[in-house]
N, C-alpha and C positions, 0 to 999 in steps of 0.2 A: 753101742757095739765097740768092743775093744779090738785094737789092731796093734801089730808090731811091725816096725820098719827097720831095716838094716841098710846102711849105706857106707861107702868108702869115699874119701876125698884126699886131696893133697893140700898141704899148706901153701897158700898163695905166695908167701915169702920164701918158699923153698925148703925151710927147715922148721920143724916144730920146736919152739922155744918155751921155756918156763913161763914167760910173760904171755905168750899167745895161748898156751894151755890154760893158765889162770883166767885170762880174759874170757875164753869160751866157757870154762866151768862156772864162773861167776854169773854170766848172763844166762846160761842154761839152767842153773839151779833156781834163779829168781823166776824166770819164765815158766819153767816146768812146774814149780810149786803152785803157781797161780792157775795153771791150765790142766792139772791132774795128769801130768806126763812123768813117767819114770824111765830110767835107762842107764846105759853105761857107755862111756867114751874111752876108746883105746887109741893110743897115740905113740908114735915113735918114728924116727927118721923124718920123712916128710909126709907120713901117712896118718890120717884119722880114720877110724872105723867106729861107727856109733850105732847102737841099737836103741830105739826109742819106742815106747808103748803108751797107749792111752786111747781116748776116744778117737774115732776115725777122722772127724773134722779137725780136731786139735792136732793130730799127727800130720795130716795132710797140710795144714796151715804152717806148722813148724818146718816141714820138709821144704815147702815153697820158700820160706825165709832162708833156710840153709843154702838153697840153690842160688839165692841172690847175695849171700854173705860174702863180702870181699876177702874174708880170711880163708875161704875155701876155693879150690879150683878142681877140675876133673872129678866132679861129684857124680858117682854112679850108684844107682839103686841095686842092691844085691838081693834083697828079700823083702817081701811084704805079705803079711798074712793076717786073717782074722784069728783071734785067740779067745780062749775061754777064761784064762787067768793070766796075771802078770808074772814074769820071771824076775823082774827087777823092782817089785813093789815097794821094797824098803828104801829105795834110793831115788832122790830127785835127779841125781846124776852121779853114779859111781865112776871111777876111772882106773885105767890100767896103763902103765908105762910099758909099751911093748919091747923097748930096748932092754928091759931088765928081765925078760922072760928066759927061762931055761931053753936052750936050743933044742933039746929033746921034745919039749912041748910043741914048739914050732914045727919040727920035722914030722910030728905025728899028723899034722894037718896040711902040710905044705911040701912041695917038691924040693925046695931048697931051705937052708937054715934061716934065711931072711923071710920074714912074713910079707907076703904080697897078696892082700885081699882082692886085688884086681884079677888075679888068676885063679881065685877060689870060688866055689859055688856059695850061694847064700846059706845053704844047709850046713856046709862044712864050716863056714864062718860062725854060725850059731852054735855048732858043736864046740868050737874053740872057746867061745864065750861061756858056755856051760862049764867047761873044764876050768876056766879061769875063776869062775864063781866057786866051784867045789874046792879048788886049791887055795882059796883065800887070796888070790892075786888082785881081786877087785878091792879098791880102797875108797875112802871118801864117801861113806854111806850116809851122806846128809840127806 
């Protein structure tokens, strides 16, 4: 059974750096490839927002690892659902730098021009990810 999980977290060190992002992307791509997991990681400021999809046991195991990962704090589950097909099937882990988003895209889904997934519903966050895919904002389709 396929499931999709969306969560938000903060960088434990306070700010998302290029080194931190590369560290997370490298470990995610290797782990995800071996476990049939696909998804997208959005990052900016001190925020991570990630959607992952795959088998239920594999996604639950990965989320448990993320909860214990010292690179993340304030981890909050935004959305979890059973799915019929993958949205991110072509990516072991695509990524989006949220600080480079057009403010009008953020305002479409948020009360303020700064993206705050902690104040958004899971469905709204997934709608934002869908728009980012359609506008080719997702990169790193490895």
